[in-house]
C-alpha positions as protocol buffer text, in pm:
chain_id: "A"
residue {
  index: 1
  type: SER
  ca { x: 34 y: 734 z: 2412 }
}
residue {
  index: 2
  type: GLY
  ca { x: 158 y: 485 z: 2671 }
}
residue {
  index: 3
  type: SER
  ca { x: -187 y: 334 z: 2711 }
}
residue {
  index: 4
  type: ALA
  ca { x: -217 y: 302 z: 2332 }
}
residue {
  index: 5
  type: VAL
  ca { x: 118 y: 122 z: 2315 }
}
residue {
  index: 6
  type: ARG
  ca { x: 13 y: -115 z: 2592 }
}
residue {
  index: 7
  type: TYR
  ca { x: -323 y: -191 z: 2431 }
}
residue {
  index: 8
  type: ILE
  ca { x: -180 y: -262 z: 2087 }
}
residue {
  index: 9
  type: ASN
  ca { x: 108 y: -466 z: 2220 }
}
residue {
  index: 10
  type: SER
  ca { x: -119 y: -682 z: 2435 }
}
residue {
  index: 11
  type: HIS
  ca { x: -382 y: -739 z: 2163 }
}
residue {
  index: 12
  type: ARG
  ca { x: -171 y: -885 z: 1885 }
}
residue {
  index: 13
  type: ASP
  ca { x: -296 y: -1149 z: 1646 }
}
residue {
  index: 14
  type: VAL
  ca { x: -130 y: -1482 z: 1562 }
}
residue {
  index: 15
  type: ASP
  ca { x: 243 y: -1466 z: 1482 }
}
residue {
  index: 16
  type: ASP
  ca { x: 255 y: -1143 z: 1685 }
}
residue {
  index: 17
  type: ARG
  ca { x: 104 y: -948 z: 1397 }
}
residue {
  index: 18
  type: ILE
  ca { x: -66 y: -616 z: 1469 }
}
residue {
  index: 19
  type: PRO
  ca { x: -434 y: -601 z: 1364 }
}
residue {
  index: 20
  type: ALA
  ca { x: -559 y: -321 z: 1143 }
}
residue {
  index: 21
  type: ARG
  ca { x: -854 y: -292 z: 1382 }
}
residue {
  index: 22
  type: TRP
  ca { x: -1034 y: -479 z: 1660 }
}
residue {
  index: 23
  type: THR
  ca { x: -1395 y: -575 z: 1726 }
}
residue {
  index: 24
  type: ARG
  ca { x: -1587 y: -435 z: 2024 }
}
residue {
  index: 25
  type: ALA
  ca { x: -1488 y: -757 z: 2201 }
}
residue {
  index: 26
  type: HIS
  ca { x: -1122 y: -670 z: 2133 }
}
residue {
  index: 27
  type: GLU
  ca { x: -1079 y: -953 z: 1885 }
}
residue {
  index: 28
  type: PRO
  ca { x: -829 y: -894 z: 1598 }
}
residue {
  index: 29
  type: LEU
  ca { x: -984 y: -791 z: 1267 }
}
residue {
  index: 30
  type: ASP
  ca { x: -832 y: -744 z: 919 }
}
residue {
  index: 31
  type: THR
  ca { x: -479 y: -825 z: 1037 }
}
residue {
  index: 32
  type: PRO
  ca { x: -218 y: -755 z: 766 }
}
residue {
  index: 33
  type: SER
  ca { x: 125 y: -906 z: 727 }
}
residue {
  index: 34
  type: ARG
  ca { x: 395 y: -757 z: 948 }
}
residue {
  index: 35
  type: GLY
  ca { x: 533 y: -431 z: 822 }
}
residue {
  index: 36
  type: ALA
  ca { x: 422 y: -69 z: 841 }
}
residue {
  index: 37
  type: LEU
  ca { x: 215 y: -116 z: 1157 }
}
residue {
  index: 38
  type: ASP
  ca { x: 525 y: -246 z: 1338 }
}
residue {
  index: 39
  type: PHE
  ca { x: 701 y: 76 z: 1242 }
}
residue {
  index: 40
  type: LEU
  ca { x: 413 y: 291 z: 1368 }
}
residue {
  index: 41
  type: LEU
  ca { x: 398 y: 109 z: 1702 }
}
residue {
  index: 42
  type: LEU
  ca { x: 774 y: 137 z: 1755 }
}
residue {
  index: 43
  type: HIS
  ca { x: 762 y: 504 z: 1660 }
}
residue {
  index: 44
  type: LEU
  ca { x: 485 y: 564 z: 1913 }
}
residue {
  index: 45
  type: ALA
  ca { x: 665 y: 375 z: 2189 }
}
residue {
  index: 46
  type: TYR
  ca { x: 997 y: 546 z: 2119 }
}
residue {
  index: 47
  type: GLY
  ca { x: 840 y: 890 z: 2113 }
}
residue {
  index: 48
  type: GLN
  ca { x: 663 y: 820 z: 2442 }
}
residue {
  index: 49
  type: ALA
  ca { x: 991 y: 709 z: 2600 }
}
residue {
  index: 50
  type: LEU
  ca { x: 1172 y: 1021 z: 2481 }
}
residue {
  index: 51
  type: ALA
  ca { x: 894 y: 1245 z: 2610 }
}
residue {
  index: 52
  type: THR
  ca { x: 862 y: 1086 z: 2954 }
}
residue {
  index: 53
  type: GLY
  ca { x: 1198 y: 923 z: 3021 }
}
residue {
  index: 54
  type: GLU
  ca { x: 1009 y: 602 z: 3103 }
}
residue {
  index: 55
  type: THR
  ca { x: 1118 y: 299 z: 2898 }
}
residue {
  index: 56
  type: ARG
  ca { x: 880 y: 34 z: 3032 }
}
residue {
  index: 57
  type: ASP
  ca { x: 646 y: 40 z: 2731 }
}
residue {
  index: 58
  type: LEU
  ca { x: 934 y: 62 z: 2483 }
}
residue {
  index: 59
  type: LEU
  ca { x: 1095 y: -241 z: 2649 }
}
residue {
  index: 60
  type: SER
  ca { x: 768 y: -435 z: 2612 }
}
residue {
  index: 61
  type: VAL
  ca { x: 761 y: -363 z: 2237 }
}
residue {
  index: 62
  type: TYR
  ca { x: 1131 y: -421 z: 2183 }
}
residue {
  index: 63
  type: PRO
  ca { x: 1141 y: -805 z: 2163 }
}
residue {
  index: 64
  type: HIS
  ca { x: 868 y: -801 z: 1897 }
}
residue {
  index: 65
  type: ALA
  ca { x: 1056 y: -531 z: 1707 }
}
residue {
  index: 66
  type: VAL
  ca { x: 1381 y: -729 z: 1720 }
}
residue {
  index: 67
  type: ALA
  ca { x: 1201 y: -1035 z: 1582 }
}
residue {
  index: 68
  type: HIS
  ca { x: 1054 y: -828 z: 1298 }
}
residue {
  index: 69
  type: LEU
  ca { x: 1393 y: -679 z: 1219 }
}
residue {
  index: 70
  type: ARG
  ca { x: 1564 y: -1018 z: 1207 }
}
residue {
  index: 71
  type: ALA
  ca { x: 1291 y: -1165 z: 988 }
}
residue {
  index: 72
  type: SER
  ca { x: 1316 y: -867 z: 752 }
}
residue {
  index: 73
  type: VAL
  ca { x: 1694 y: -897 z: 723 }
}
residue {
  index: 74
  type: LYS
  ca { x: 1667 y: -1270 z: 659 }
}
residue {
  index: 75
  type: GLY
  ca { x: 1371 y: -1246 z: 423 }
}
residue {
  index: 76
  type: SER
  ca { x: 1517 y: -1004 z: 171 }
}
residue {
  index: 77
  type: VAL
  ca { x: 1852 y: -952 z: 2 }
}
residue {
  index: 78
  type: ASP
  ca { x: 1774 y: -601 z: -124 }
}
residue {
  index: 79
  type: GLY
  ca { x: 1562 y: -473 z: 163 }
}
residue {
  index: 80
  type: THR
  ca { x: 1228 y: -526 z: -7 }
}
residue {
  index: 81
  type: ILE
  ca { x: 943 y: -747 z: 110 }
}
residue {
  index: 82
  type: GLU
  ca { x: 659 y: -868 z: -113 }
}
residue {
  index: 83
  type: GLY
  ca { x: 299 y: -818 z: -8 }
}
residue {
  index: 84
  type: LEU
  ca { x: -23 y: -619 z: -48 }
}
residue {
  index: 85
  type: SER
  ca { x: 50 y: -379 z: 242 }
}
residue {
  index: 86
  type: PHE
  ca { x: -212 y: -267 z: 490 }
}
residue {
  index: 87
  type: TYR
  ca { x: -347 y: 33 z: 298 }
}
residue {
  index: 88
  type: PRO
  ca { x: -564 y: 115 z: 106 }
}
residue {
  index: 89
  type: ASP
  ca { x: -837 y: -115 z: 236 }
}
residue {
  index: 90
  type: ARG
  ca { x: -869 y: -297 z: -97 }
}
residue {
  index: 91
  type: PRO
  ca { x: -512 y: -320 z: -226 }
}
residue {
  index: 92
  type: THR
  ca { x: -597 y: -551 z: -516 }
}
residue {
  index: 93
  type: VAL
  ca { x: -840 y: -290 z: -648 }
}
residue {
  index: 94
  type: PHE
  ca { x: -556 y: -43 z: -617 }
}
residue {
  index: 95
  type: GLY
  ca { x: -350 y: -250 z: -860 }
}
residue {
  index: 96
  type: ARG
  ca { x: -136 y: -461 z: -627 }
}
residue {
  index: 97
  type: THR
  ca { x: -76 y: -836 z: -620 }
}
residue {
  index: 98
  type: GLU
  ca { x: 66 y: -1073 z: -360 }
}
residue {
  index: 99
  type: HIS
  ca { x: 403 y: -1022 z: -530 }
}
residue {
  index: 100
  type: SER
  ca { x: 395 y: -643 z: -508 }
}
residue {
  index: 101
  type: VAL
  ca { x: 681 y: -452 z: -352 }
}
residue {
  index: 102
  type: VAL
  ca { x: 512 y: -143 z: -211 }
}
residue {
  index: 103
  type: ALA
  ca { x: 680 y: 195 z: -162 }
}
residue {
  index: 104
  type: LEU
  ca { x: 481 y: 257 z: 157 }
}
residue {
  index: 105
  type: GLU
  ca { x: 621 y: -63 z: 309 }
}
residue {
  index: 106
  type: ALA
  ca { x: 977 y: -7 z: 188 }
}
residue {
  index: 107
  type: GLY
  ca { x: 978 y: 341 z: 337 }
}
residue {
  index: 108
  type: CYS
  ca { x: 825 y: 227 z: 666 }
}
residue {
  index: 109
  type: LEU
  ca { x: 1076 y: -57 z: 692 }
}
residue {
  index: 110
  type: TYR
  ca { x: 1354 y: 198 z: 642 }
}
residue {
  index: 111
  type: SER
  ca { x: 1225 y: 425 z: 919 }
}
residue {
  index: 112
  type: PHE
  ca { x: 1172 y: 119 z: 1137 }
}
residue {
  index: 113
  type: ALA
  ca { x: 1537 y: 17 z: 1085 }
}
residue {
  index: 114
  type: ARG
  ca { x: 1658 y: 368 z: 1163 }
}
residue {
  index: 115
  type: LEU
  ca { x: 1447 y: 372 z: 1480 }
}
residue {
  index: 116
  type: MET
  ca { x: 1586 y: 32 z: 1578 }
}
residue {
  index: 117
  type: ASP
  ca { x: 1939 y: 167 z: 1537 }
}
residue {
  index: 118
  type: ASN
  ca { x: 1858 y: 431 z: 1799 }
}
residue {
  index: 119
  type: VAL
  ca { x: 1659 y: 205 z: 2032 }
}
residue {
  index: 120
  type: ALA
  ca { x: 1911 y: -79 z: 2021 }
}
residue {
  index: 121
  type: GLY
  ca { x: 2187 y: 173 z: 2093 }
}
residue {
  index: 122
  type: ALA
  ca { x: 1999 y: 297 z: 2398 }
}
residue {
  index: 123
  type: PHE
  ca { x: 1969 y: -61 z: 2520 }
}
residue {
  index: 124
  type: SER
  ca { x: 2334 y: -143 z: 2438 }
}
residue {
  index: 125
  type: ASP
  ca { x: 2227 y: -414 z: 2194 }
}
residue {
  index: 126
  type: GLU
  ca { x: 2506 y: -384 z: 1939 }
}
residue {
  index: 127
  type: ALA
  ca { x: 2411 y: -695 z: 1738 }
}
residue {
  index: 128
  type: THR
  ca { x: 2063 y: -559 z: 1673 }
}
residue {
  index: 129
  type: ARG
  ca { x: 2201 y: -215 z: 1601 }
}
residue {
  index: 130
  type: SER
  ca { x: 2432 y: -360 z: 1337 }
}
residue {
  index: 131
  type: ALA
  ca { x: 2145 y: -553 z: 1176 }
}
residue {
  index: 132
  type: ALA
  ca { x: 1933 y: -238 z: 1168 }
}
residue {
  index: 133
  type: ARG
  ca { x: 2205 y: -42 z: 992 }
}
residue {
  index: 134
  type: GLU
  ca { x: 2255 y: -320 z: 739 }
}
residue {
  index: 135
  type: LEU
  ca { x: 1883 y: -327 z: 656 }
}
residue {
  index: 136
  type: ALA
  ca { x: 1863 y: 52 z: 626 }
}
residue {
  index: 137
  type: GLY
  ca { x: 2159 y: 45 z: 387 }
}
residue {
  index: 138
  type: ARG
  ca { x: 1992 y: -216 z: 167 }
}
residue {
  index: 139
  type: ILE
  ca { x: 1680 y: -4 z: 135 }
}
residue {
  index: 140
  type: GLU
  ca { x: 1879 y: 312 z: 60 }
}
residue {
  index: 141
  type: ARG
  ca { x: 2046 y: 132 z: -229 }
}
residue {
  index: 142
  type: MET
  ca { x: 1722 y: 10 z: -389 }
}
residue {
  index: 143
  type: TYR
  ca { x: 1462 y: 275 z: -315 }
}
residue {
  index: 144
  type: LYS
  ca { x: 1516 y: 535 z: -586 }
}
residue {
  index: 145
  type: ALA
  ca { x: 1579 y: 285 z: -867 }
}
residue {
  index: 146
  type: SER
  ca { x: 1271 y: 87 z: -768 }
}
residue {
  index: 147
  type: PHE
  ca { x: 1013 y: 358 z: -706 }
}
residue {
  index: 148
  type: TRP
  ca { x: 1118 y: 699 z: -833 }
}
residue {
  index: 149
  type: ASP
  ca { x: 958 y: 836 z: -1150 }
}
residue {
  index: 150
  type: GLU
  ca { x: 1160 y: 1123 z: -1289 }
}
residue {
  index: 151
  type: ASN
  ca { x: 885 y: 1253 z: -1517 }
}
residue {
  index: 152
  type: THR
  ca { x: 626 y: 1271 z: -1240 }
}
residue {
  index: 153
  type: GLY
  ca { x: 864 y: 1384 z: -968 }
}
residue {
  index: 154
  type: PHE
  ca { x: 729 y: 1139 z: -714 }
}
residue {
  index: 155
  type: VAL
  ca { x: 745 y: 773 z: -611 }
}
residue {
  index: 156
  type: ARG
  ca { x: 531 y: 504 z: -771 }
}
residue {
  index: 157
  type: ASP
  ca { x: 303 y: 304 z: -548 }
}
residue {
  index: 158
  type: SER
  ca { x: 462 y: -36 z: -617 }
}
residue {
  index: 159
  type: PHE
  ca { x: 597 y: -287 z: -865 }
}
residue {
  index: 160
  type: ASP
  ca { x: 537 y: -659 z: -917 }
}
residue {
  index: 161
  type: ARG
  ca { x: 853 y: -860 z: -849 }
}
residue {
  index: 162
  type: VAL
  ca { x: 744 y: -1150 z: -1071 }
}
residue {
  index: 163
  type: THR
  ca { x: 627 y: -960 z: -1379 }
}
residue {
  index: 164
  type: GLY
  ca { x: 830 y: -642 z: -1328 }
}
residue {
  index: 165
  type: LYS
  ca { x: 516 y: -436 z: -1397 }
}
residue {
  index: 166
  type: ARG
  ca { x: 507 y: -99 z: -1221 }
}
residue {
  index: 167
  type: ASN
  ca { x: 187 y: 28 z: -1064 }
}
residue {
  index: 168
  type: GLU
  ca { x: 182 y: 371 z: -1225 }
}
residue {
  index: 169
  type: THR
  ca { x: -1 y: 553 z: -951 }
}
residue {
  index: 170
  type: PHE
  ca { x: 144 y: 812 z: -713 }
}
residue {
  index: 171
  type: PRO
  ca { x: -29 y: 821 z: -373 }
}
residue {
  index: 172
  type: LEU
  ca { x: 57 y: 1057 z: -93 }
}
residue {
  index: 173
  type: PHE
  ca { x: 47 y: 774 z: 159 }
}
residue {
  index: 174
  type: SER
  ca { x: 374 y: 637 z: 20 }
}
residue {
  index: 175
  type: LEU
  ca { x: 530 y: 900 z: 248 }
}
residue {
  index: 176
  type: LEU
  ca { x: 385 y: 754 z: 568 }
}
residue {
  index: 177
  type: PHE
  ca { x: 740 y: 665 z: 674 }
}
residue {
  index: 178
  type: LEU
  ca { x: 808 y: 1037 z: 724 }
}
residue {
  index: 179
  type: GLN
  ca { x: 598 y: 1013 z: 1039 }
}
residue {
  index: 180
  type: SER
  ca { x: 949 y: 978 z: 1179 }
}
residue {
  index: 181
  type: GLY
  ca { x: 1208 y: 1235 z: 1085 }
}
residue {
  index: 182
  type: LEU
  ca { x: 1461 y: 951 z: 1084 }
}
residue {
  index: 183
  type: GLY
  ca { x: 1322 y: 856 z: 741 }
}
residue {
  index: 184
  type: ILE
  ca { x: 1430 y: 1179 z: 573 }
}
residue {
  index: 185
  type: PRO
  ca { x: 1774 y: 1053 z: 456 }
}
residue {
  index: 186
  type: LEU
  ca { x: 1597 y: 804 z: 228 }
}
residue {
  index: 187
  type: ILE
  ca { x: 1452 y: 1082 z: 11 }
}
residue {
  index: 188
  type: ARG
  ca { x: 1663 y: 1386 z: 99 }
}
residue {
  index: 189
  type: ASP
  ca { x: 1785 y: 1446 z: -258 }
}
residue {
  index: 190
  type: LEU
  ca { x: 1431 y: 1397 z: -392 }
}
residue {
  index: 191
  type: LEU
  ca { x: 1268 y: 1658 z: -168 }
}
residue {
  index: 192
  type: PRO
  ca { x: 1274 y: 1952 z: -414 }
}
residue {
  index: 193
  type: ALA
  ca { x: 1095 y: 1751 z: -684 }
}
residue {
  index: 194
  type: MET
  ca { x: 854 y: 1604 z: -430 }
}
residue {
  index: 195
  type: GLY
  ca { x: 774 y: 1952 z: -304 }
}
residue {
  index: 196
  type: ARG
  ca { x: 680 y: 2064 z: -655 }
}
residue {
  index: 197
  type: PHE
  ca { x: 462 y: 1755 z: -703 }
}
residue {
  index: 198
  type: LEU
  ca { x: 279 y: 1816 z: -375 }
}
residue {
  index: 199
  type: SER
  ca { x: 230 y: 2185 z: -446 }
}
residue {
  index: 200
  type: GLU
  ca { x: 122 y: 2153 z: -807 }
}
residue {
  index: 201
  type: ARG
  ca { x: -77 y: 1830 z: -806 }
}
residue {
  index: 202
  type: LEU
  ca { x: -204 y: 1757 z: -455 }
}
residue {
  index: 203
  type: GLN
  ca { x: -274 y: 2095 z: -295 }
}
residue {
  index: 204
  type: THR
  ca { x: -624 y: 2228 z: -368 }
}
residue {
  index: 205
  type: ASP
  ca { x: -852 y: 2498 z: -227 }
}
residue {
  index: 206
  type: ALA
  ca { x: -1042 y: 2220 z: -49 }
}
residue {
  index: 207
  type: GLY
  ca { x: -734 y: 2060 z: 110 }
}
residue {
  index: 208
  type: THR
  ca { x: -474 y: 1796 z: 23 }
}
residue {
  index: 209
  type: ARG
  ca { x: -550 y: 1519 z: -224 }
}
residue {
  index: 210
  type: MET
  ca { x: -415 y: 1166 z: -176 }
}
residue {
  index: 211
  type: LEU
  ca { x: -370 y: 1120 z: -551 }
}
residue {
  index: 212
  type: PRO
  ca { x: -339 y: 1360 z: -846 }
}
residue {
  index: 213
  type: ALA
  ca { x: -673 y: 1429 z: -1014 }
}
residue {
  index: 214
  type: ARG
  ca { x: -560 y: 1252 z: -1331 }
}
residue {
  index: 215
  type: ASP
  ca { x: -403 y: 954 z: -1155 }
}
residue {
  index: 216
  type: ALA
  ca { x: -505 y: 617 z: -1295 }
}
residue {
  index: 217
  type: ARG
  ca { x: -637 y: 504 z: -957 }
}
residue {
  index: 218
  type: HIS
  ca { x: -804 y: 824 z: -837 }
}
residue {
  index: 219
  type: GLN
  ca { x: -1151 y: 665 z: -836 }
}
residue {
  index: 220
  type: GLY
  ca { x: -1048 y: 309 z: -757 }
}
residue {
  index: 221
  type: GLU
  ca { x: -1064 y: 306 z: -380 }
}
residue {
  index: 222
  type: ASP
  ca { x: -1325 y: 448 z: -143 }
}
residue {
  index: 223
  type: ALA
  ca { x: -1069 y: 505 z: 131 }
}
residue {
  index: 224
  type: LEU
  ca { x: -886 y: 757 z: -85 }
}
residue {
  index: 225
  type: GLY
  ca { x: -1141 y: 1012 z: 29 }
}
residue {
  index: 226
  type: SER
  ca { x: -1086 y: 939 z: 398 }
}
residue {
  index: 227
  type: TRP
  ca { x: -915 y: 1119 z: 685 }
}
residue {
  index: 228
  type: TYR
  ca { x: -589 y: 928 z: 634 }
}
residue {
  index: 229
  type: PRO
  ca { x: -356 y: 1223 z: 549 }
}
residue {
  index: 230
  type: HIS
  ca { x: -399 y: 1359 z: 903 }
}
residue {
  index: 231
  type: TRP
  ca { x: -30 y: 1288 z: 969 }
}
């Protein structure tokens, strides 16, 4: 995992963004806006540091993570950031716009902030730790009201901040932020309903679906049949 952290961190695109993939010549390709990939890289670096006791790679990621945290705190009053997100591969086909606030991104930003609370504490960076806690609190206050659908028992994919229109689709990948157990407080009280949704509508004899069979977007994106739920 250390070599993966070093590769990703040394092959960033402009504005320190993390590419979705690279060419064979190691050139950035399909680079999204900053967000969920920053969470995944920090999670990987933090996990590697905990497992080995070596903080070199975590320290190399840390300045980029601090910059992302500060930009996120400054860029949003309620903890939400507009954008298409990095997944699925064709987010406009999936019903999103440039003004979408995506549950996947909100959750990943929450887990990122919770990770930063821990990492900044380990590095005795109290200013960053305070900013991380503030951002996590903002997201906790908005998440359920913005994304939760009581009738379905799961979170909606996104909503459009300009029109207010909700993207009434319920993908499994909205829970990517649970890659880190630090994200659990965001949905702790929703877990029983989520468990029923997963059991009744996503579990099949052939494996786990990414969307319910009757979901409005279940045929709208090729990547929805991919390996993505490996986590």
